[in-house]
N, C-alpha and C positions, 0 to 999 in steps of 0.2 A: 692367509684368513680368508679365509669362505663368505663370499657377504652372501649370508641370506634374505636381502632385502626384498622385495617384490618391488622387479620393476614398473607392471602398469597397475596402477588401483584400479579397482573398479569401484568407486564413489556409489552406485546403482544396489554395491553388497551393505554396505554401515548403514546400518540403523541408529540413527541419530537421535539424542533427546529430543523433546519438544524443545524445549531452551534454544539447542543451539537452531528445530526449524524456525520461531517465529525470529530471531537474530539474524536469518539468510533473508526470512521475507522484510524481514523491516529497509535491512539496503533495497530489495529490489522496492520495495516499493521509493522509495528515497530518491530511487530513477527514475519512474518514472512519472514523480509527480513534476522535478526535474527538465521532461521532457513535455511534460505536459503545463508545464505554464508554459513554453514555447508557444500552444494551440491557441488557452486562453487569452496569451497573452497580445495573438493576432485579432483572433475576435475582436474581443474587445482593441485595439485603434479598427480596427474595421465595421464595428460601430461608433464609433466618436467620428470618425471620417468627414460623414456628410448623413444628413437621413436617408439619403441611397443606400449608404450602408448599411444603415444598423437593417432599415431592410432586407440587405441580404446576410446578413450577419442571422436576423432573425430566421430568415430562411436556409443557410447551411446547419442549425443545430433544431432547422423543424427531424432533416432523417433519418432513421433507423443508424446509420451510421457512425454519424453523429451524435448520438445521445450516447449510442457503446462508450465513444470514445470519450465523452464525458464523465456519462459514468465509472470508465474505468481512475479516468483524474481523482474522481470525488474518492472512490473505493480506495485507488492510494495514499488521500486522504487522512483520508477517514484510521484507516489503520494504522498510519503511525501515525496522530494524532495518540489514537489506543497505549500502541505501544509505546508511546514516550512521554506519555502520561506514567506508565507505566516503571519507566527505568528514570524514573526522576523519582517516584516513590519509593523506588530502590535504593534511590538514596539519600534518601530518607535511614533505613538499615530496618526497611519492613517490610518483608518477603526475601532478603539472603540466606534461608538455606535451603538444601535440592526442596524442601517438603514446600516451601512457602511460593519459590523459583514456580512451582507448577501449577499451582496452585490460581498464582499471579498470571500464567502462558493461559489456562484457561477461562479465565476468567476475560485476556483477552482479545481468545479468540471470540468467547459466543458475546462478546460486548461489539466489536466488528465484526460478525456475518446480522445482527436484526440491526445495525446500522447501516450499512451495504447492502441490505434489505433494506430498510426502510428509505436511503438515494434513489435503489433501481423504484422501486413505488413514485420517491416524489419527483425523478426525472419523463420517463414517461409519462 
């Protein structure tokens, strides 16, 4: 029997549906939040240590790199919340069809982008 399966799959050649991309992004933002919590806990610990530690934490958060990292963590959290809410609504039986999932996916993207832009204005 001849094996005609491909040896190496080129994932860039596939066109993933919107729901698959949103699912992958939801998982990626979960990882971002996981590592971001470590950074935020360090800043919290530093700020609660002493008055000088609080001043140091404030100074750290004024740098553009720290603001960018903070914005990334907040963005991941916002997307994760919006996508998680979409999943909860789908668990109630709303939008379980292919068309409904596509509409919910577009709503998730628009809502997340609006919240992430608003968070960017808030942080910067």
